All heavy atoms as TSV, in Angstrom:
chain	resi	resn	atom	element	x	y	z
A	1	MET	N	N	137.900	108.051	92.671
A	1	MET	CA	C	138.212	106.746	92.154
A	1	MET	C	C	137.153	106.242	91.180
A	1	MET	O	O	137.479	105.541	90.250
A	1	MET	CB	C	138.360	105.769	93.318
A	1	MET	CG	C	138.623	104.353	92.885
A	1	MET	SD	S	138.923	103.240	94.238
A	1	MET	CE	C	140.615	102.822	93.933
A	2	PHE	N	N	135.906	106.581	91.394
A	2	PHE	CA	C	134.826	106.087	90.523
A	2	PHE	C	C	134.299	107.168	89.623
A	2	PHE	O	O	133.113	107.171	89.223
A	2	PHE	CB	C	133.704	105.520	91.392
A	2	PHE	CG	C	134.152	104.407	92.254
A	2	PHE	CD1	C	134.223	104.557	93.598
A	2	PHE	CD2	C	134.485	103.186	91.708
A	2	PHE	CE1	C	134.650	103.516	94.435
A	2	PHE	CE2	C	134.899	102.136	92.484
A	2	PHE	CZ	C	135.003	102.308	93.876
A	3	LYS	N	N	135.138	108.143	89.227
A	3	LYS	CA	C	134.713	109.246	88.393
A	3	LYS	C	C	134.918	108.959	86.908
A	3	LYS	O	O	134.203	109.519	86.083
A	3	LYS	CB	C	135.513	110.533	88.762
A	3	LYS	CG	C	135.258	110.987	90.123
A	3	LYS	CD	C	136.153	112.169	90.447
A	3	LYS	CE	C	136.029	112.567	91.883
A	3	LYS	NZ	N	136.970	113.622	92.268
A	4	LYS	N	N	135.825	108.076	86.553
A	4	LYS	CA	C	136.102	107.809	85.158
A	4	LYS	C	C	135.039	106.842	84.567
A	4	LYS	O	O	134.404	106.102	85.293
A	4	LYS	CB	C	137.493	107.134	85.018
A	4	LYS	CG	C	138.628	108.011	85.462
A	4	LYS	CD	C	139.948	107.270	85.356
A	4	LYS	CE	C	141.068	108.092	85.862
A	4	LYS	NZ	N	142.322	107.387	85.822
A	5	ASP	N	N	134.911	106.913	83.257
A	5	ASP	CA	C	133.925	106.022	82.583
A	5	ASP	C	C	134.381	104.580	82.626
A	5	ASP	O	O	133.590	103.686	82.838
A	5	ASP	CB	C	133.706	106.498	81.178
A	5	ASP	CG	C	132.508	105.825	80.545
A	5	ASP	OD1	O	131.550	105.568	81.274
A	5	ASP	OD2	O	132.519	105.546	79.342
A	6	LYS	N	N	135.649	104.365	82.423
A	6	LYS	CA	C	136.226	103.005	82.488
A	6	LYS	C	C	136.897	102.837	83.837
A	6	LYS	O	O	137.702	103.696	84.224
A	6	LYS	CB	C	137.216	102.764	81.363
A	6	LYS	CG	C	136.558	102.716	80.027
A	6	LYS	CD	C	137.606	102.395	78.995
A	6	LYS	CE	C	136.952	102.324	77.621
A	6	LYS	NZ	N	137.906	101.998	76.566
A	7	LEU	N	N	136.612	101.747	84.548
A	7	LEU	CA	C	137.246	101.477	85.814
A	7	LEU	C	C	138.404	100.534	85.692
A	7	LEU	O	O	138.352	99.619	84.877
A	7	LEU	CB	C	136.230	100.900	86.805
A	7	LEU	CG	C	135.025	101.775	87.139
A	7	LEU	CD1	C	134.085	101.032	88.075
A	7	LEU	CD2	C	135.476	103.040	87.789
A	8	SER	N	N	139.437	100.753	86.474
A	8	SER	CA	C	140.565	99.885	86.439
A	8	SER	C	C	140.249	98.603	87.237
A	8	SER	O	O	139.234	98.521	87.937
A	8	SER	CB	C	141.800	100.582	87.064
A	8	SER	OG	O	141.523	100.772	88.469
A	9	VAL	N	N	141.120	97.622	87.132
A	9	VAL	CA	C	140.927	96.403	87.889
A	9	VAL	C	C	140.958	96.660	89.380
A	9	VAL	O	O	140.162	96.115	90.143
A	9	VAL	CB	C	142.028	95.377	87.473
A	9	VAL	CG1	C	141.965	94.130	88.345
A	9	VAL	CG2	C	141.873	94.997	86.025
A	10	LEU	N	N	141.844	97.568	89.799
A	10	LEU	CA	C	141.924	97.922	91.251
A	10	LEU	C	C	140.621	98.523	91.738
A	10	LEU	O	O	140.123	98.229	92.841
A	10	LEU	CB	C	143.111	98.857	91.474
A	10	LEU	CG	C	143.292	99.320	92.906
A	10	LEU	CD1	C	143.558	98.123	93.829
A	10	LEU	CD2	C	144.380	100.353	93.020
A	11	ALA	N	N	140.018	99.363	90.920
A	11	ALA	CA	C	138.743	100.016	91.303
A	11	ALA	C	C	137.653	98.984	91.456
A	11	ALA	O	O	136.830	99.047	92.374
A	11	ALA	CB	C	138.382	101.057	90.304
A	12	TRP	N	N	137.575	97.981	90.559
A	12	TRP	CA	C	136.595	96.927	90.678
A	12	TRP	C	C	136.839	96.059	91.918
A	12	TRP	O	O	135.897	95.618	92.579
A	12	TRP	CB	C	136.584	96.054	89.411
A	12	TRP	CG	C	135.832	96.696	88.292
A	12	TRP	CD1	C	136.366	97.206	87.146
A	12	TRP	CD2	C	134.421	96.957	88.191
A	12	TRP	NE1	N	135.392	97.724	86.353
A	12	TRP	CE2	C	134.203	97.600	86.959
A	12	TRP	CE3	C	133.344	96.691	89.053
A	12	TRP	CZ2	C	132.930	97.946	86.574
A	12	TRP	CZ3	C	132.064	97.068	88.632
A	12	TRP	CH2	C	131.881	97.699	87.424
A	13	ILE	N	N	138.124	95.776	92.231
A	13	ILE	CA	C	138.470	95.032	93.407
A	13	ILE	C	C	137.984	95.786	94.696
A	13	ILE	O	O	137.401	95.203	95.577
A	13	ILE	CB	C	139.949	94.677	93.473
A	13	ILE	CG1	C	140.278	93.677	92.358
A	13	ILE	CG2	C	140.332	94.128	94.833
A	13	ILE	CD1	C	141.725	93.419	92.196
A	14	VAL	N	N	138.286	97.060	94.733
A	14	VAL	CA	C	137.839	97.878	95.864
A	14	VAL	C	C	136.309	97.863	95.980
A	14	VAL	O	O	135.756	97.745	97.083
A	14	VAL	CB	C	138.386	99.317	95.739
A	14	VAL	CG1	C	137.712	100.239	96.755
A	14	VAL	CG2	C	139.893	99.326	95.900
A	15	LEU	N	N	135.642	97.991	94.859
A	15	LEU	CA	C	134.199	97.996	94.820
A	15	LEU	C	C	133.620	96.674	95.355
A	15	LEU	O	O	132.727	96.652	96.191
A	15	LEU	CB	C	133.728	98.209	93.401
A	15	LEU	CG	C	132.249	98.390	93.181
A	15	LEU	CD1	C	131.730	99.624	93.881
A	15	LEU	CD2	C	131.955	98.461	91.678
A	16	ILE	N	N	134.189	95.565	94.926
A	16	ILE	CA	C	133.703	94.245	95.366
A	16	ILE	C	C	133.954	94.019	96.854
A	16	ILE	O	O	133.125	93.505	97.594
A	16	ILE	CB	C	134.334	93.104	94.508
A	16	ILE	CG1	C	133.762	93.204	93.094
A	16	ILE	CG2	C	134.100	91.757	95.120
A	16	ILE	CD1	C	134.523	92.355	92.105
A	17	ILE	N	N	135.128	94.436	97.332
A	17	ILE	CA	C	135.455	94.301	98.759
A	17	ILE	C	C	134.534	95.185	99.573
A	17	ILE	O	O	134.010	94.782	100.636
A	17	ILE	CB	C	136.940	94.645	99.027
A	17	ILE	CG1	C	137.815	93.555	98.442
A	17	ILE	CG2	C	137.209	94.809	100.518
A	17	ILE	CD1	C	139.278	93.869	98.446
A	18	ALA	N	N	134.247	96.377	99.144
A	18	ALA	CA	C	133.372	97.297	99.873
A	18	ALA	C	C	131.968	96.759	99.938
A	18	ALA	O	O	131.284	96.915	100.958
A	18	ALA	CB	C	133.376	98.687	99.231
A	19	LEU	N	N	131.488	96.078	98.893
A	19	LEU	CA	C	130.145	95.556	98.849
A	19	LEU	C	C	130.033	94.254	99.664
A	19	LEU	O	O	128.926	93.815	99.915
A	19	LEU	CB	C	129.696	95.321	97.420
A	19	LEU	CG	C	129.508	96.598	96.618
A	19	LEU	CD1	C	129.102	96.283	95.176
A	19	LEU	CD2	C	128.428	97.501	97.257
A	20	SER	N	N	131.192	93.697	100.086
A	20	SER	CA	C	131.079	92.475	100.858
A	20	SER	C	C	131.018	92.748	102.366
A	20	SER	O	O	130.869	91.851	103.173
A	20	SER	CB	C	132.271	91.574	100.540
A	20	SER	OG	O	133.481	92.194	100.951
A	21	ILE	N	N	131.140	94.004	102.766
A	21	ILE	CA	C	131.080	94.395	104.184
A	21	ILE	C	C	129.631	94.695	104.561
A	21	ILE	O	O	129.036	95.584	103.959
A	21	ILE	CB	C	131.986	95.584	104.458
A	21	ILE	CG1	C	133.419	95.295	104.080
A	21	ILE	CG2	C	131.892	96.040	105.932
A	21	ILE	CD1	C	134.332	96.505	104.065
A	22	PRO	N	N	129.048	93.952	105.504
A	22	PRO	CA	C	127.648	94.208	105.857
A	22	PRO	C	C	127.425	95.625	106.336
A	22	PRO	O	O	128.307	96.244	106.909
A	22	PRO	CB	C	127.399	93.165	107.032
A	22	PRO	CG	C	128.429	92.170	106.868
A	22	PRO	CD	C	129.655	92.854	106.288
A	23	VAL	N	N	126.227	96.123	106.134
A	23	VAL	CA	C	125.764	97.452	106.467
A	23	VAL	C	C	126.475	98.530	105.673
A	23	VAL	O	O	125.877	99.394	105.053
A	23	VAL	CB	C	125.824	97.734	107.952
A	23	VAL	CG1	C	125.282	99.142	108.297
A	23	VAL	CG2	C	125.028	96.725	108.763
A	24	PHE	N	N	127.797	98.501	105.621
A	24	PHE	CA	C	128.556	99.468	104.877
A	24	PHE	C	C	128.201	99.397	103.356
A	24	PHE	O	O	128.192	100.402	102.690
A	24	PHE	CB	C	130.064	99.246	105.073
A	24	PHE	CG	C	130.891	100.181	104.261
A	24	PHE	CD1	C	131.042	101.516	104.604
A	24	PHE	CD2	C	131.588	99.711	103.113
A	24	PHE	CE1	C	131.818	102.391	103.867
A	24	PHE	CE2	C	132.354	100.569	102.346
A	24	PHE	CZ	C	132.492	101.897	102.741
A	25	ASN	N	N	127.907	98.171	102.885
A	25	ASN	CA	C	127.616	97.984	101.482
A	25	ASN	C	C	126.431	98.822	101.007
A	25	ASN	O	O	126.479	99.410	99.971
A	25	ASN	CB	C	127.470	96.527	101.142
A	25	ASN	CG	C	126.381	95.830	101.903
A	25	ASN	OD1	O	125.790	96.429	102.785
A	25	ASN	ND2	N	126.163	94.583	101.596
A	26	ILE	N	N	125.392	98.850	101.802
A	26	ILE	CA	C	124.183	99.594	101.390
A	26	ILE	C	C	124.420	101.109	101.491
A	26	ILE	O	O	124.061	101.861	100.608
A	26	ILE	CB	C	122.974	99.206	102.261
A	26	ILE	CG1	C	122.689	97.728	102.041
A	26	ILE	CG2	C	121.755	100.054	101.973
A	26	ILE	CD1	C	122.417	97.354	100.613
A	27	ILE	N	N	125.135	101.552	102.533
A	27	ILE	CA	C	125.463	102.953	102.697
A	27	ILE	C	C	126.340	103.406	101.531
A	27	ILE	O	O	126.130	104.461	100.916
A	27	ILE	CB	C	126.147	103.235	104.036
A	27	ILE	CG1	C	125.195	102.918	105.171
A	27	ILE	CG2	C	126.690	104.640	104.138
A	27	ILE	CD1	C	125.848	102.857	106.536
A	28	PHE	N	N	127.342	102.611	101.194
A	28	PHE	CA	C	128.247	102.890	100.101
A	28	PHE	C	C	127.528	102.901	98.778
A	28	PHE	O	O	127.733	103.791	97.927
A	28	PHE	CB	C	129.383	101.841	100.077
A	28	PHE	CG	C	130.460	102.069	99.101
A	28	PHE	CD1	C	131.314	103.159	99.253
A	28	PHE	CD2	C	130.637	101.226	98.064
A	28	PHE	CE1	C	132.339	103.353	98.330
A	28	PHE	CE2	C	131.657	101.421	97.132
A	28	PHE	CZ	C	132.505	102.513	97.278
A	29	ALA	N	N	126.614	101.932	98.546
A	29	ALA	CA	C	125.869	101.901	97.299
A	29	ALA	C	C	124.967	103.127	97.143
A	29	ALA	O	O	124.917	103.713	96.054
A	29	ALA	CB	C	125.066	100.614	97.244
A	30	VAL	N	N	124.244	103.513	98.169
A	30	VAL	CA	C	123.389	104.661	98.103
A	30	VAL	C	C	124.199	105.932	97.915
A	30	VAL	O	O	123.842	106.813	97.095
A	30	VAL	CB	C	122.506	104.741	99.367
A	30	VAL	CG1	C	121.754	106.081	99.421
A	30	VAL	CG2	C	121.533	103.604	99.430
A	31	TYR	N	N	125.340	106.062	98.602
A	31	TYR	CA	C	126.197	107.227	98.442
A	31	TYR	C	C	126.711	107.385	97.028
A	31	TYR	O	O	126.636	108.457	96.430
A	31	TYR	CB	C	127.387	107.137	99.394
A	31	TYR	CG	C	128.467	108.176	99.132
A	31	TYR	CD1	C	128.234	109.536	99.427
A	31	TYR	CD2	C	129.678	107.843	98.558
A	31	TYR	CE1	C	129.178	110.465	99.187
A	31	TYR	CE2	C	130.602	108.763	98.322
A	31	TYR	CZ	C	130.384	110.108	98.602
A	31	TYR	OH	O	131.340	111.003	98.350
A	32	LEU	N	N	127.187	106.304	96.415
A	32	LEU	CA	C	127.691	106.411	95.055
A	32	LEU	C	C	126.564	106.562	94.049
A	32	LEU	O	O	126.771	107.160	92.981
A	32	LEU	CB	C	128.575	105.187	94.707
A	32	LEU	CG	C	129.976	105.281	95.305
A	32	LEU	CD1	C	130.777	104.045	94.902
A	32	LEU	CD2	C	130.719	106.537	94.920
A	33	PHE	N	N	125.407	106.080	94.362
A	33	PHE	CA	C	124.276	106.240	93.444
A	33	PHE	C	C	123.804	107.713	93.449
A	33	PHE	O	O	123.458	108.241	92.391
A	33	PHE	CB	C	123.120	105.330	93.862
A	33	PHE	CG	C	121.888	105.522	93.067
A	33	PHE	CD1	C	121.839	105.109	91.750
A	33	PHE	CD2	C	120.768	106.078	93.606
A	33	PHE	CE1	C	120.725	105.319	90.969
A	33	PHE	CE2	C	119.634	106.253	92.855
A	33	PHE	CZ	C	119.573	105.849	91.553
A	34	ILE	N	N	123.817	108.376	94.568
A	34	ILE	CA	C	123.343	109.734	94.699
A	34	ILE	C	C	124.395	110.730	94.210
A	34	ILE	O	O	124.076	111.799	93.726
A	34	ILE	CB	C	122.948	110.037	96.170
A	34	ILE	CG1	C	121.705	109.205	96.520
A	34	ILE	CG2	C	122.668	111.521	96.386
A	34	ILE	CD1	C	121.301	109.274	97.980
A	35	ARG	N	N	125.658	110.427	94.408
A	35	ARG	CA	C	126.772	111.348	94.087
A	35	ARG	C	C	126.761	111.727	92.632
A	35	ARG	O	O	126.557	110.879	91.739
A	35	ARG	CB	C	128.071	110.659	94.433
A	35	ARG	CG	C	129.252	111.524	94.427
A	35	ARG	CD	C	130.441	110.775	94.966
A	35	ARG	NE	N	131.571	111.118	94.175
A	35	ARG	CZ	C	132.705	110.509	94.188
A	35	ARG	NH1	N	132.874	109.478	95.003
A	35	ARG	NH2	N	133.707	110.867	93.439
A	36	ARG	N	N	126.945	112.969	92.333
A	36	ARG	CA	C	126.809	113.484	90.945
A	36	ARG	C	C	128.012	113.163	90.086
A	36	ARG	O	O	127.876	113.016	88.896
A	36	ARG	CB	C	126.624	114.986	90.978
A	36	ARG	CG	C	125.306	115.394	91.516
A	36	ARG	CD	C	125.090	116.862	91.435
A	36	ARG	NE	N	123.814	117.207	92.110
A	36	ARG	CZ	C	123.319	118.402	92.115
A	36	ARG	NH1	N	123.965	119.386	91.562
A	36	ARG	NH2	N	122.164	118.624	92.748
A	37	ARG	N	N	129.181	113.105	90.639
A	37	ARG	CA	C	130.404	112.898	89.841
A	37	ARG	C	C	130.740	111.479	89.564
A	37	ARG	O	O	131.796	111.186	89.077
A	37	ARG	CB	C	131.582	113.641	90.504
A	37	ARG	CG	C	131.396	115.147	90.503
A	37	ARG	CD	C	132.537	115.772	91.201
A	37	ARG	NE	N	132.421	115.452	92.623
A	37	ARG	CZ	C	133.346	115.745	93.530
A	37	ARG	NH1	N	134.434	116.339	93.174
A	37	ARG	NH2	N	133.157	115.446	94.760
A	38	THR	N	N	129.900	110.532	89.906
A	38	THR	CA	C	130.161	109.145	89.680
A	38	THR	C	C	129.847	108.775	88.209
A	38	THR	O	O	128.928	109.334	87.614
A	38	THR	CB	C	129.245	108.282	90.574
A	38	THR	OG1	O	129.414	108.717	91.922
A	38	THR	CG2	C	129.595	106.818	90.480
A	39	SER	N	N	130.658	107.929	87.653
A	39	SER	CA	C	130.491	107.547	86.252
A	39	SER	C	C	129.160	106.814	86.020
A	39	SER	O	O	128.592	106.234	86.928
A	39	SER	CB	C	131.667	106.707	85.782
A	39	SER	OG	O	131.549	105.395	86.259
A	40	GLU	N	N	128.702	106.836	84.826
A	40	GLU	CA	C	127.450	106.162	84.450
A	40	GLU	C	C	127.556	104.667	84.639
A	40	GLU	O	O	126.580	104.035	85.016
A	40	GLU	CB	C	127.075	106.509	82.999
A	40	GLU	CG	C	126.493	107.885	82.803
A	40	GLU	CD	C	125.209	108.055	83.573
A	40	GLU	OE1	O	124.328	107.193	83.464
A	40	GLU	OE2	O	125.060	109.103	84.244
A	41	THR	N	N	128.705	104.093	84.364
A	41	THR	CA	C	128.874	102.642	84.570
A	41	THR	C	C	128.705	102.247	86.009
A	41	THR	O	O	127.947	101.296	86.294
A	41	THR	CB	C	130.325	102.256	84.121
A	41	THR	OG1	O	130.542	102.683	82.788
A	41	THR	CG2	C	130.547	100.757	84.277
A	42	VAL	N	N	129.205	103.022	86.929
A	42	VAL	CA	C	129.099	102.681	88.359
A	42	VAL	C	C	127.667	102.975	88.808
A	42	VAL	O	O	127.094	102.173	89.583
A	42	VAL	CB	C	130.147	103.494	89.204
A	42	VAL	CG1	C	129.915	103.347	90.683
A	42	VAL	CG2	C	131.531	103.141	88.809
A	43	LYS	N	N	127.074	104.018	88.318
A	43	LYS	CA	C	125.652	104.297	88.700
A	43	LYS	C	C	124.742	103.166	88.225
A	43	LYS	O	O	123.853	102.752	88.964
A	43	LYS	CB	C	125.217	105.650	88.147
A	43	LYS	CG	C	125.704	106.795	88.948
A	43	LYS	CD	C	124.976	108.070	88.524
A	43	LYS	CE	C	125.516	109.181	89.404
A	43	LYS	NZ	N	124.803	110.428	89.182
A	44	ASN	N	N	124.913	102.703	86.984
A	44	ASN	CA	C	124.089	101.628	86.519
A	44	ASN	C	C	124.307	100.330	87.333
A	44	ASN	O	O	123.352	99.615	87.564
A	44	ASN	CB	C	124.372	101.382	85.016
A	44	ASN	CG	C	123.839	102.497	84.158
A	44	ASN	OD1	O	122.901	103.227	84.568
A	44	ASN	ND2	N	124.415	102.636	82.983
A	45	PHE	N	N	125.541	100.075	87.684
A	45	PHE	CA	C	125.837	98.918	88.510
A	45	PHE	C	C	125.104	99.026	89.840
A	45	PHE	O	O	124.506	98.029	90.274
A	45	PHE	CB	C	127.339	98.792	88.738
A	45	PHE	CG	C	127.721	97.685	89.670
A	45	PHE	CD1	C	127.787	96.408	89.247
A	45	PHE	CD2	C	128.009	97.969	91.017
A	45	PHE	CE1	C	128.096	95.368	90.083
A	45	PHE	CE2	C	128.312	96.951	91.911
A	45	PHE	CZ	C	128.384	95.646	91.446
A	46	PHE	N	N	125.111	100.194	90.451
A	46	PHE	CA	C	124.450	100.350	91.744
A	46	PHE	C	C	122.957	100.349	91.639
A	46	PHE	O	O	122.256	99.914	92.578
A	46	PHE	CB	C	124.963	101.565	92.498
A	46	PHE	CG	C	126.291	101.311	93.155
A	46	PHE	CD1	C	127.424	101.992	92.751
A	46	PHE	CD2	C	126.421	100.374	94.134
A	46	PHE	CE1	C	128.655	101.746	93.324
A	46	PHE	CE2	C	127.629	100.105	94.724
A	46	PHE	CZ	C	128.744	100.775	94.339
A	47	VAL	N	N	122.393	100.808	90.538
A	47	VAL	CA	C	120.944	100.665	90.304
A	47	VAL	C	C	120.563	99.170	90.315
A	47	VAL	O	O	119.630	98.760	91.047
A	47	VAL	CB	C	120.510	101.348	89.010
A	47	VAL	CG1	C	119.073	100.977	88.657
A	47	VAL	CG2	C	120.633	102.836	89.124
A	48	ALA	N	N	121.295	98.394	89.581
A	48	ALA	CA	C	121.022	96.915	89.586
A	48	ALA	C	C	121.264	96.298	90.923
A	48	ALA	O	O	120.465	95.495	91.385
A	48	ALA	CB	C	121.920	96.287	88.523
A	49	TYR	N	N	122.324	96.706	91.613
A	49	TYR	CA	C	122.629	96.170	92.951
A	49	TYR	C	C	121.555	96.505	93.941
A	49	TYR	O	O	121.096	95.618	94.696
A	49	TYR	CB	C	123.990	96.757	93.406
A	49	TYR	CG	C	124.408	96.250	94.769
A	49	TYR	CD1	C	125.016	95.038	94.879
A	49	TYR	CD2	C	124.215	97.057	95.890
A	49	TYR	CE1	C	125.399	94.561	96.166
A	49	TYR	CE2	C	124.604	96.592	97.139
A	49	TYR	CZ	C	125.200	95.355	97.267
A	49	TYR	OH	O	125.570	94.885	98.496
A	50	LEU	N	N	121.082	97.730	93.933
A	50	LEU	CA	C	120.047	98.117	94.874
A	50	LEU	C	C	118.709	97.451	94.573
A	50	LEU	O	O	117.995	97.090	95.463
A	50	LEU	CB	C	119.902	99.670	94.916
A	50	LEU	CG	C	121.067	100.411	95.528
A	50	LEU	CD1	C	120.908	101.895	95.326
A	50	LEU	CD2	C	121.206	100.099	97.012
A	51	ILE	N	N	118.366	97.279	93.303
A	51	ILE	CA	C	117.134	96.575	92.948
A	51	ILE	C	C	117.207	95.124	93.411
A	51	ILE	O	O	116.238	94.619	94.034
A	51	ILE	CB	C	116.912	96.637	91.425
A	51	ILE	CG1	C	116.502	98.074	91.013
A	51	ILE	CG2	C	115.823	95.653	90.985
A	51	ILE	CD1	C	116.464	98.266	89.513
A	52	LEU	N	N	118.310	94.448	93.188
A	52	LEU	CA	C	118.412	93.090	93.665
A	52	LEU	C	C	118.452	93.010	95.177
A	52	LEU	O	O	117.876	92.078	95.756
A	52	LEU	CB	C	119.722	92.476	93.089
A	52	LEU	CG	C	119.682	92.149	91.605
A	52	LEU	CD1	C	121.006	91.627	91.129
A	52	LEU	CD2	C	118.580	91.161	91.261
A	53	TRP	N	N	119.067	93.958	95.838
A	53	TRP	CA	C	119.072	93.948	97.298
A	53	TRP	C	C	117.622	94.132	97.838
A	53	TRP	O	O	117.262	93.431	98.796
A	53	TRP	CB	C	119.996	95.096	97.798
A	53	TRP	CG	C	120.197	95.067	99.268
A	53	TRP	CD1	C	121.088	94.312	99.926
A	53	TRP	CD2	C	119.473	95.801	100.274
A	53	TRP	NE1	N	120.996	94.529	101.249
A	53	TRP	CE2	C	119.972	95.414	101.515
A	53	TRP	CE3	C	118.443	96.730	100.230
A	53	TRP	CZ2	C	119.504	95.964	102.678
A	53	TRP	CZ3	C	117.945	97.208	101.383
A	53	TRP	CH2	C	118.487	96.861	102.614
A	54	VAL	N	N	116.839	95.045	97.254
A	54	VAL	CA	C	115.496	95.234	97.709
A	54	VAL	C	C	114.647	93.964	97.466
A	54	VAL	O	O	113.869	93.565	98.306
A	54	VAL	CB	C	114.876	96.474	97.032
A	54	VAL	CG1	C	113.366	96.549	97.230
A	54	VAL	CG2	C	115.524	97.744	97.578
A	55	LEU	N	N	114.810	93.405	96.283
A	55	LEU	CA	C	114.071	92.152	96.001
A	55	LEU	C	C	114.433	91.022	96.976
A	55	LEU	O	O	113.570	90.301	97.400
A	55	LEU	CB	C	114.337	91.675	94.545
A	55	LEU	CG	C	113.723	92.580	93.492
A	55	LEU	CD1	C	114.173	92.102	92.118
A	55	LEU	CD2	C	112.236	92.676	93.598
A	56	ALA	N	N	115.707	90.911	97.305
A	56	ALA	CA	C	116.122	89.940	98.275
A	56	ALA	C	C	115.595	90.260	99.654
A	56	ALA	O	O	115.217	89.354	100.438
A	56	ALA	CB	C	117.640	89.840	98.345
A	57	TRP	N	N	115.534	91.547	99.994
A	57	TRP	CA	C	115.021	91.976	101.308
A	57	TRP	C	C	113.549	91.612	101.495
A	57	TRP	O	O	113.122	91.205	102.550
A	57	TRP	CB	C	115.256	93.459	101.453
A	57	TRP	CG	C	114.849	93.981	102.791
A	57	TRP	CD1	C	113.714	94.645	103.105
A	57	TRP	CD2	C	115.558	93.888	104.016
A	57	TRP	NE1	N	113.685	94.980	104.411
A	57	TRP	CE2	C	114.821	94.531	105.027
A	57	TRP	CE3	C	116.818	93.340	104.358
A	57	TRP	CZ2	C	115.258	94.595	106.335
A	57	TRP	CZ3	C	117.205	93.399	105.685
A	57	TRP	CH2	C	116.427	94.040	106.671
A	58	ILE	N	N	112.764	91.793	100.425
A	58	ILE	CA	C	111.335	91.495	100.578
A	58	ILE	C	C	111.034	89.993	100.383
A	58	ILE	O	O	109.917	89.583	100.533
A	58	ILE	CB	C	110.488	92.322	99.578
A	58	ILE	CG1	C	110.814	92.016	98.148
A	58	ILE	CG2	C	110.594	93.796	99.877
A	58	ILE	CD1	C	109.895	92.675	97.122
A	59	GLY	N	N	112.034	89.207	100.068
A	59	GLY	CA	C	111.870	87.807	100.054
A	59	GLY	C	C	111.484	87.198	98.718
A	59	GLY	O	O	110.981	86.072	98.655
A	60	LEU	N	N	111.677	87.955	97.653
A	60	LEU	CA	C	111.322	87.408	96.345
A	60	LEU	C	C	112.193	86.215	95.952
A	60	LEU	O	O	111.718	85.313	95.325
A	60	LEU	CB	C	111.488	88.524	95.345
A	60	LEU	CG	C	110.895	88.222	93.933
A	60	LEU	CD1	C	109.388	88.007	94.035
A	60	LEU	CD2	C	111.185	89.371	92.980
A	61	PHE	N	N	113.455	86.235	96.425
A	61	PHE	CA	C	114.322	85.140	96.135
A	61	PHE	C	C	114.365	84.042	97.193
A	61	PHE	O	O	115.170	83.177	97.144
A	61	PHE	CB	C	115.745	85.658	95.934
A	61	PHE	CG	C	115.898	86.533	94.700
A	61	PHE	CD1	C	116.492	87.766	94.823
A	61	PHE	CD2	C	115.459	86.093	93.472
A	61	PHE	CE1	C	116.604	88.580	93.719
A	61	PHE	CE2	C	115.580	86.910	92.345
A	61	PHE	CZ	C	116.190	88.161	92.480
A	62	ALA	N	N	113.490	84.155	98.169
A	62	ALA	CA	C	113.458	83.223	99.298
A	62	ALA	C	C	113.302	81.774	98.818
A	62	ALA	O	O	113.986	80.870	99.277
A	62	ALA	CB	C	112.414	83.603	100.291
A	63	GLY	N	N	112.392	81.553	97.862
A	63	GLY	CA	C	112.158	80.215	97.385
A	63	GLY	C	C	113.385	79.652	96.657
A	63	GLY	O	O	113.717	78.483	96.833
A	64	ALA	N	N	114.052	80.446	95.922
A	64	ALA	CA	C	115.272	80.023	95.210
A	64	ALA	C	C	116.361	79.630	96.195
A	64	ALA	O	O	117.067	78.617	96.076
A	64	ALA	CB	C	115.779	81.093	94.229
A	65	PHE	N	N	116.551	80.401	97.275
A	65	PHE	CA	C	117.557	80.134	98.229
A	65	PHE	C	C	117.203	78.906	99.105
A	65	PHE	O	O	118.071	78.151	99.512
A	65	PHE	CB	C	117.832	81.330	99.123
A	65	PHE	CG	C	118.475	82.476	98.365
A	65	PHE	CD1	C	117.973	83.748	98.450
A	65	PHE	CD2	C	119.588	82.249	97.584
A	65	PHE	CE1	C	118.534	84.776	97.768
A	65	PHE	CE2	C	120.170	83.278	96.852
A	65	PHE	CZ	C	119.651	84.559	96.951
A	66	GLU	N	N	115.928	78.672	99.361
A	66	GLU	CA	C	115.521	77.518	100.082
A	66	GLU	C	C	115.800	76.264	99.291
A	66	GLU	O	O	116.202	75.222	99.819
A	66	GLU	CB	C	114.033	77.581	100.420
A	66	GLU	CG	C	113.747	78.596	101.550
A	66	GLU	CD	C	112.238	78.720	101.798
A	66	GLU	OE1	O	111.447	77.887	101.256
A	66	GLU	OE2	O	111.859	79.600	102.522
A	67	ASN	N	N	115.583	76.292	97.973
A	67	ASN	CA	C	115.846	75.120	97.135
A	67	ASN	C	C	117.354	74.838	97.085
A	67	ASN	O	O	117.762	73.670	96.940
A	67	ASN	CB	C	115.301	75.348	95.725
A	67	ASN	CG	C	113.795	75.373	95.707
A	67	ASN	OD1	O	113.144	74.806	96.574
A	67	ASN	ND2	N	113.246	76.027	94.734
A	68	MET	N	N	118.177	75.850	97.172
A	68	MET	CA	C	119.628	75.674	97.107
A	68	MET	C	C	120.144	75.035	98.399
A	68	MET	O	O	121.184	74.367	98.348
A	68	MET	CB	C	120.320	76.973	96.849
A	68	MET	CG	C	120.158	77.486	95.448
A	68	MET	SD	S	120.927	79.090	95.127
A	68	MET	CE	C	122.548	78.830	95.670
A	69	GLN	N	N	119.471	75.197	99.486
A	69	GLN	CA	C	119.895	74.597	100.741
A	69	GLN	C	C	119.921	73.085	100.672
A	69	GLN	O	O	120.708	72.431	101.342
A	69	GLN	CB	C	119.037	75.076	101.920
A	69	GLN	CG	C	119.253	76.500	102.277
A	69	GLN	CD	C	118.343	76.955	103.431
A	69	GLN	OE1	O	117.452	76.254	103.806
A	69	GLN	NE2	N	118.603	78.140	103.932
A	70	GLY	N	N	119.046	72.537	99.892
A	70	GLY	CA	C	119.028	71.068	99.737
A	70	GLY	C	C	120.280	70.526	99.037
A	70	GLY	O	O	120.617	69.365	99.233
A	71	LEU	N	N	120.977	71.345	98.297
A	71	LEU	CA	C	122.175	70.916	97.639
A	71	LEU	C	C	123.348	70.732	98.624
A	71	LEU	O	O	124.212	69.918	98.406
A	71	LEU	CB	C	122.588	71.960	96.570
A	71	LEU	CG	C	121.637	72.163	95.411
A	71	LEU	CD1	C	122.123	73.289	94.552
A	71	LEU	CD2	C	121.546	70.890	94.603
A	72	PHE	N	N	123.324	71.498	99.698
A	72	PHE	CA	C	124.491	71.520	100.606
A	72	PHE	C	C	124.189	70.863	101.949
A	72	PHE	O	O	125.064	70.774	102.782
A	72	PHE	CB	C	124.959	72.941	100.852
A	72	PHE	CG	C	125.354	73.663	99.576
A	72	PHE	CD1	C	124.512	74.657	99.043
A	72	PHE	CD2	C	126.422	73.287	98.878
A	72	PHE	CE1	C	124.820	75.286	97.872
A	72	PHE	CE2	C	126.778	73.926	97.687
A	72	PHE	CZ	C	125.973	74.913	97.177
A	73	GLY	N	N	122.989	70.451	102.175
A	73	GLY	CA	C	122.669	69.909	103.522
A	73	GLY	C	C	122.141	68.578	103.513
A	73	GLY	O	O	121.954	67.588	103.328
């Protein structure tokens, strides 16, 4: 499904739904990043996704998210 250079709308929907499932999203991201037959577009997307995930994990965005809580509470 993610072998072509251009992805269809259905492929992007599947990708977004898969990334919204906890724990599965990281396994899925690493799998498609490592897989050789994945298109460059998808690999670049997952490089950015994994970088942001790691930054969020170490708390780099913690201050930004704490400031946003004031908007809703």
